[in-house]
PAPA-287623 format. One line per 4 residues: number of its first residue (from 1); their letters; for each residue x, y, z of N, C-alpha, C. Coordinates in steps of 0.2 Angstrom, whole numbers. Atoms other than C-alpha are relative to their C-alpha. Example, Ala and Ser with C-alpha at 12.3 -4.5 7.8 and 13.67 -1.06 7.14 Angstrom:
BEGIN
1	AS	4/-6/0/62/-22/39/4/6/0 | -4/-6/-1/68/-5/36/-4/5/3
***
This chain:
BEGIN
1	MRLK	-2/7/-2/-149/149/144/-6/-4/2 | 5/5/-1/-159/133/145/0/-3/7 | 1/3/-6/-165/127/161/-3/-7/0 | 2/7/0/-167/108/164/-7/0/4
5	KSRQ	6/1/-3/-185/104/169/0/-4/7 | -1/4/-6/-179/91/181/7/-3/1 | -7/2/-1/-163/85/188/0/-8/0 | -1/8/1/-157/67/183/2/-3/7
9	CFPS	-2/4/-6/-156/55/198/5/-5/-1 | -6/5/0/-140/45/201/0/-4/6 | -1/4/-6/-136/31/212/4/4/5 | -4/-3/-5/-129/36/229/7/-2/-1
13	CSSL	-8/1/0/-110/38/231/2/-7/2 | -2/6/-3/-110/23/242/-1/-6/-5 | 1/5/4/-117/12/229/5/-1/-6 | -5/0/6/-104/17/216/7/-1/2
17	RRVD	-7/0/-3/-89/15/227/5/-5/-4 | -4/5/3/-83/-1/219/-1/-1/-8 | 2/0/8/-89/3/201/4/5/-3 | -4/-5/4/-77/12/189/-4/5/-3
21	EDEV	4/-6/3/-84/29/184/-1/-1/-8 | 1/1/7/-80/25/166/-5/-5/-2 | 5/5/2/-90/9/166/-7/2/1 | 7/-3/-1/-105/18/174/-2/4/-6
25	YWRS	2/-5/5/-105/31/161/-1/-4/-7 | 1/3/6/-103/19/146/-6/-5/0 | 6/4/0/-117/8/152/-6/4/-2 | 5/-5/2/-128/23/151/0/2/-7
29	EKRN	-1/-2/7/-121/28/134/-3/-5/-4 | 2/6/4/-124/11/127/-8/-1/-1 | 7/0/0/-142/12/131/-3/5/-4 | 3/-6/3/-145/29/124/2/1/-7
33	EELE	-2/-2/7/-135/31/108/6/-3/-2 | -6/2/3/-121/25/97/4/5/-2 | -5/-6/2/-106/36/94/0/0/-7 | -1/-1/8/-105/44/77/6/4/0
37	WSYN	-7/-3/0/-87/47/73/0/5/-7 | 1/-4/5/-90/62/62/7/5/-1 | -6/-5/0/-74/72/67/6/-4/0 | -5/5/1/-61/61/59/7/3/-2
41	STHV	-6/-3/2/-46/73/56/6/-5/3 | -6/4/-2/-30/63/57/4/3/6 | -4/-3/-5/-21/76/67/-4/1/6 | 4/-1/-7/-35/79/80/0/-7/3
45	ISQL	0/6/-3/-36/60/83/7/-1/3 | -6/1/-3/-17/60/86/1/4/6 | 0/-5/-5/-18/75/97/-4/-3/6 | 4/2/-5/-32/67/107/4/-6/3
49	TQCF	-3/5/-3/-22/51/109/6/2/4 | -5/-2/-4/-7/60/115/-2/3/7 | 2/-3/-6/-17/69/128/-3/-5/5 | 4/4/-5/-28/55/135/3/-7/1
53	TTAM	-2/6/-1/-18/39/133/4/-1/7 | -3/1/-6/-9/43/149/-4/1/6 | 5/0/-6/-25/43/160/-1/6/3 | 1/-7/-3/-29/61/162/-6/-1/5
57	VGPR	6/0/-4/-42/64/176/-6/1/-4 | 7/0/3/-60/61/171/0/-6/-5 | 2/6/4/-68/47/161/2/1/-7 | -1/-1/8/-63/43/143/-6/2/-3
61	AWLA	6/-1/4/-81/44/139/-2/8/-1 | 1/-7/1/-80/63/140/1/2/-7 | -1/-1/7/-73/62/123/-6/0/-5 | 6/0/4/-90/58/117/-3/6/-2
65	GLFN	2/-7/1/-95/76/118/3/3/-6 | -3/-3/6/-83/80/104/-2/-4/-6 | 1/4/6/-89/66/92/-7/-2/-1 | 7/3/1/-107/62/94/-5/5/-4
69	RSAN	4/-4/4/-113/77/84/2/-1/-7 | -1/0/8/-115/75/65/2/6/-2 | -3/-6/3/-106/87/55/-6/4/-4 | 5/-4/3/-116/102/49/1/-1/-8
73	KRPE	-1/1/7/-120/101/30/3/7/-2 | -4/-5/2/-108/112/21/0/1/-8 | -1/0/8/-107/119/3/7/-2/-2 | -6/3/3/-94/112/-8/6/5/0
77	KSLE	-5/-5/0/-85/129/-9/-1/5/6 | 1/-4/-5/-82/142/4/-5/6/-2 | 5/-6/2/-96/156/5/4/6/0 | -3/-6/0/-83/169/7/7/0/-2
81	NFTP	-7/-1/2/-67/175/-1/4/4/5 | -4/-3/-5/-55/180/13/5/5/-3 | -6/-4/2/-42/194/11/6/-4/1 | -6/3/-1/-24/189/10/2/1/8
85	FQEK	-2/-1/-7/-22/196/28/-4/-4/4 | 4/5/-4/-36/186/35/2/-7/-1 | -3/7/1/-29/170/27/6/-1/3 | -6/0/-4/-12/174/34/-1/-1/7
89	RLKK	1/1/-7/-19/175/51/-3/-7/2 | 3/6/-1/-30/160/49/6/-6/0 | -5/6/1/-15/149/43/5/0/7 | -5/-1/-6/-4/156/58/-4/-4/6
93	LQER	3/3/-5/-18/151/70/-1/-8/-1 | 0/8/1/-20/133/62/6/-3/2 | -7/3/-2/-1/130/64/1/0/7 | -1/-1/-8/-2/136/82/-4/-6/3
97	LQTP	4/5/-3/-16/124/86/2/-7/-2 | -3/6/1/-7/110/78/7/-2/3 | -7/1/-3/9/112/88/-1/-4/6 | 1/4/-6/10/98/101/5/3/5
101	FDET	-4/-2/-6/17/101/118/7/-4/0 | -7/3/0/36/97/118/3/2/7 | -3/-1/-7/43/95/136/7/2/0 | -8/-1/1/61/97/129/1/8/-2
105	RPDH	-1/-7/2/57/115/123/0/5/6 | 0/-5/-6/61/129/136/-6/4/0 | 6/-4/0/47/140/130/-7/-4/2 | 6/4/-2/34/126/132/1/-2/8
109	QEAL	-1/1/-7/42/122/149/-3/7/4 | 2/-6/-3/39/141/153/-7/1/0 | 7/0/0/21/140/148/-3/-4/5 | 2/4/-5/19/126/160/0/3/7
113	RSLW	-1/-3/-6/26/135/174/-4/7/1 | 5/-6/0/16/151/170/-7/-2/2 | 7/3/-2/0/141/171/0/-1/7 | 0/2/-7/5/134/188/0/7/4
117	DAAF	-1/-6/-4/10/151/195/-7/4/-1 | 7/-4/1/-7/159/188/-5/-3/4 | 5/4/-3/-17/145/196/1/0/8 | -2/1/-7/-7/143/213/6/5/1
121	PDVA	-6/-5/-1/3/159/216/3/-1/6 | -4/0/-6/7/155/233/3/-7/2 | -2/6/0/12/137/230/6/-2/-5 | -6/1/4/29/132/224/-1/-7/-4
125	LTGL	0/6/4/30/119/209/6/-4/1 | -6/4/-1/41/105/214/4/-2/-6 | -3/2/6/44/100/196/-5/-1/-5 | 5/1/5/37/99/179/-3/-6/0
129	ISEQ	4/6/-1/33/81/182/-1/-1/7 | 2/0/-7/24/81/198/-7/-2/1 | 7/2/-2/9/74/207/-4/6/1 | 4/-6/-1/4/92/210/-5/2/-6
133	WKEM	4/-2/5/-3/94/193/-7/-3/0 | 7/3/-1/-18/83/199/-5/5/3 | 4/-5/-3/-24/98/208/-4/4/-5 | 3/-3/5/-28/105/191/-4/-4/-5
137	GWQG	4/5/5/-35/89/183/4/-3/-5 | -5/4/5/-19/83/174/2/-6/3 | -3/6/-2/-12/66/176/6/-2/-5 | -5/2/5/-2/65/160/2/5/-5
141	AVDL	-2/-5/5/2/74/144/-5/6/0 | 3/-6/0/-4/92/142/-1/3/-7 | 1/-3/7/-11/103/128/3/7/0 | -4/-6/0/0/117/123/-4/6/0
145	FLLK	5/-6/1/-14/129/118/-3/1/7 | 3/-1/-6/-23/126/134/5/3/5 | -5/-3/-5/-7/130/144/0/8/-1 | -2/-7/1/-4/147/136/-6/4/0
149	TCCF	6/-4/0/-22/152/135/-3/1/7 | 3/0/-7/-28/148/153/4/5/4 | -4/-5/-4/-14/159/160/-3/7/-1 | 3/-7/1/-24/174/153/-8/0/1
153	LPGL	7/1/-1/-41/167/158/-2/4/6 | 2/-4/-6/-49/181/169/-3/-4/6 | 3/4/-5/-59/168/179/4/-6/2 | -4/6/-1/-45/155/180/-1/-3/7
157	IRLL	0/2/-6/-45/154/199/-7/-2/2 | 7/2/-2/-64/154/201/-3/-6/-4 | 2/6/4/-67/141/187/4/-6/3 | -4/6/-2/-53/130/193/-2/-3/7
161	FKQG	2/3/-6/-59/129/211/-7/1/1 | 7/1/0/-77/130/206/-3/5/6 | 2/-5/-5/-80/146/217/-7/3/-1 | 6/-3/1/-96/152/209/-6/-4/-1
165	GERA	7/3/0/-114/147/211/0/-6/4 | 2/7/-4/-122/131/218/3/-5/-4 | -3/5/4/-110/118/213/-3/-7/1 | 2/7/-1/-114/99/210/5/-4/4
169	TWEY	-4/5/-3/-107/85/220/6/-3/-4 | -5/3/5/-98/78/205/1/6/-5 | -2/-6/5/-89/93/196/4/-3/-5 | -5/1/5/-80/93/180/7/2/1
173	PFAV	-7/-1/-1/-61/92/180/2/6/-4 | -2/-6/4/-54/109/174/4/-1/-6 | -4/1/6/-41/103/163/-3/-4/-6 | 3/4/5/-51/90/154/-6/4/-3
177	AGIN	5/-5/3/-65/103/152/3/4/-5 | -3/-5/4/-53/115/144/2/-3/-7 | -2/3/6/-47/102/131/-7/-1/-4 | 7/1/3/-66/98/127/-2/6/-3
181	VSFM	3/-6/2/-70/116/125/5/2/-6 | -5/-2/6/-54/119/113/-2/-4/-6 | 1/4/6/-58/105/102/-7/1/-3 | 7/-2/2/-77/110/102/1/6/-5
185	LIQM	-1/-6/4/-71/127/95/3/-2/-7 | -3/2/6/-60/119/82/-5/-3/-5 | 5/3/5/-74/109/75/-5/5/-2 | 5/-4/2/-87/122/76/2/5/-5
189	LDLQ	-3/-5/5/-76/135/67/3/-3/-6 | -2/3/6/-71/122/54/8/1/-1 | -7/-2/1/-53/125/57/5/-5/-2 | -4/6/3/-47/108/51/0/1/-8
193	SEKP	0/-1/8/-52/114/33/5/5/-1 | -5/-6/2/-40/125/23/-3/6/1 | 4/-6/-2/-54/138/24/-7/-2/2 | 6/2/-3/-69/137/35/-6/1/-5
197	KSLP	6/0/5/-86/134/25/-6/1/4 | 6/-2/-4/-98/136/40/-1/7/1 | 1/-7/-2/-106/153/44/4/2/6 | -4/-3/-5/-98/154/61/7/0/-1
201	GINF	-7/0/2/-81/149/54/2/6/-4 | -1/-6/4/-82/162/41/0/7/3 | 0/-7/-3/-87/176/52/5/0/5 | -5/-1/-5/-74/171/65/7/2/-4
205	VKLL	-6/-2/3/-60/173/52/0/7/-1 | 0/-8/1/-66/191/49/1/3/7 | -2/-2/-7/-65/193/68/7/0/1 | -7/1/-1/-48/186/68/4/5/-4
209	GEDE	-3/-6/4/-43/199/54/0/6/4 | 1/-6/-4/-48/212/67/4/0/6 | -4/1/-6/-39/204/82/3/-6/0 | -3/7/1/-26/191/81/-1/-4/6
213	TAFD	1/4/-6/-30/185/99/-8/-2/0 | 7/1/0/-48/182/94/-2/-7/2 | 1/7/-2/-47/163/96/1/-1/8 | -2/1/-7/-39/165/114/-6/3/4
217	VLFC	5/-3/-4/-53/177/119/-7/-4/-1 | 5/4/1/-66/166/111/0/-6/5 | -1/6/-4/-59/151/121/-2/2/7 | 1/-3/-7/-60/161/137/-8/1/1
221	SAFE	7/-1/0/-78/166/133/-4/-6/0 | 3/6/0/-83/149/129/0/-4/6 | -1/3/-6/-76/142/145/-5/3/5 | 4/-4/-5/-85/155/155/-8/-2/-1
225	LMDA	7/2/2/-101/151/145/-2/-7/2 | 1/7/-2/-99/133/148/-2/-1/7 | 1/1/-8/-98/135/167/-7/3/2 | 6/-3/-2/-113/147/167/-6/-5/-2
229	QWLA	5/5/2/-123/134/157/0/-6/5 | -1/5/-5/-117/121/169/-4/1/7 | 3/-2/-6/-124/131/184/-8/1/-1 | 7/-1/2/-140/136/175/-4/-7/-1
233	MHAS	3/6/1/-144/118/171/0/-5/6 | -1/5/-6/-139/111/188/3/-6/-2 | -3/6/3/-128/99/179/4/-3/5 | -5/3/-3/-117/86/186/4/-4/-5
237	YMEF	-5/3/4/-103/75/180/-2/-3/-6 | 1/4/6/-111/64/168/-5/4/-5 | 4/-4/4/-121/78/160/4/5/-4 | -5/-4/4/-106/87/153/-1/1/-7
241	NEVL	1/0/8/-109/82/135/-6/5/-2 | 6/-5/1/-126/91/136/1/7/1 | -2/-6/-1/-119/106/143/4/3/-5 | -5/-2/5/-105/107/130/-4/1/-7
245	KVTR	5/-1/6/-119/105/116/-3/6/0 | 4/-6/-1/-129/119/123/5/6/-1 | -5/-5/1/-113/130/124/1/1/-7 | -2/0/7/-109/126/106/-6/4/-4
249	EQLE	6/-2/4/-127/130/100/0/8/1 | 0/-7/-1/-126/147/109/5/4/-3 | -6/-4/3/-109/152/102/-1/0/-8 | 2/0/8/-115/147/84/-5/5/-1
253	RELS	4/-6/1/-129/159/86/3/7/1 | -4/-7/-1/-118/173/92/4/1/-6 | -4/-2/6/-106/171/78/-3/0/-6 | 4/0/6/-120/171/66/-4/7/0
257	LEDV	3/-7/0/-126/189/71/3/5/-4 | -3/-4/5/-124/202/58/4/6/3 | -3/-6/-2/-119/216/70/6/-2/5 | -6/1/-3/-104/207/77/6/1/-4
261	HRIK	-5/-2/4/-89/215/70/7/-1/3 | -6/1/-4/-76/212/84/-2/-5/5 | 0/5/-4/-73/198/95/-4/2/7 | 3/-3/-6/-78/209/110/-8/1/-1
265	NLPA	8/-1/1/-96/211/102/-4/-6/2 | 3/6/-1/-100/193/106/-3/1/7 | 3/-1/-7/-113/193/121/4/-5/5 | -3/4/-5/-103/179/129/7/3/2
269	YNLL	-6/-3/-2/-88/190/130/-1/4/7 | 2/-4/-6/-97/200/144/1/-5/6 | -1/5/-6/-95/184/155/7/1/3 | -6/0/-2/-77/187/156/2/4/6
273	YQ	-2/-5/-5/-77/201/168/-5/2/5 | 5/0/-5/-92/198/179/2/-1/7
***
């Protein structure tokens, strides 16, 4: 893990009380860099719009972490010929990731209730549309994948309530961080392509062939790794993009290792049960 040499200084909370957090962040971003829109899948854009147009907790600028990385150079053709079984599982995963949350479907409603019960086992949910969801970082639409996966996240309670380590004054909202992590993985694994062409994506499909839950396990491992990087870097709210970048780089290295034949062989997997 990389350690920051020095912590960034921010204005005091009192000086920011009357300034919108989004505006503070964007002023800083405009001075440092211009967004590069390299991740331009039509479906992903529509999914992001669905998730964030209803003012989810956290500044809109958090999306910069998903888009300001230039795409890795890829060969024109895939480096690997997958087996029919691997291709079948890949297609099933891609279809699942493209399924939007539908509040009218009973199974989607159940996923919502399951997540609440896993996070707040002693608190009754008053309704699927409730102010209570702000406790988890939601204010509007939700992501179906995140709902179903977080129910099985071993460190759900600890990550949600920021129970581990020396935490920053300005912490990342759990739900928004989860969406960022999931879309980071989709991009890193090249899952918007018919067949992944990047080395991490190719190796992941092989792991998926061994374990159909590989993406769920990878998501949980990535979330834990992101939080560990957050603590190691003594990061705060506006440094989330850098934390996500470091997390991605670490996972890319792990997915490029020759001796990783199962998803549980990844070093990041060991973070799940510490």
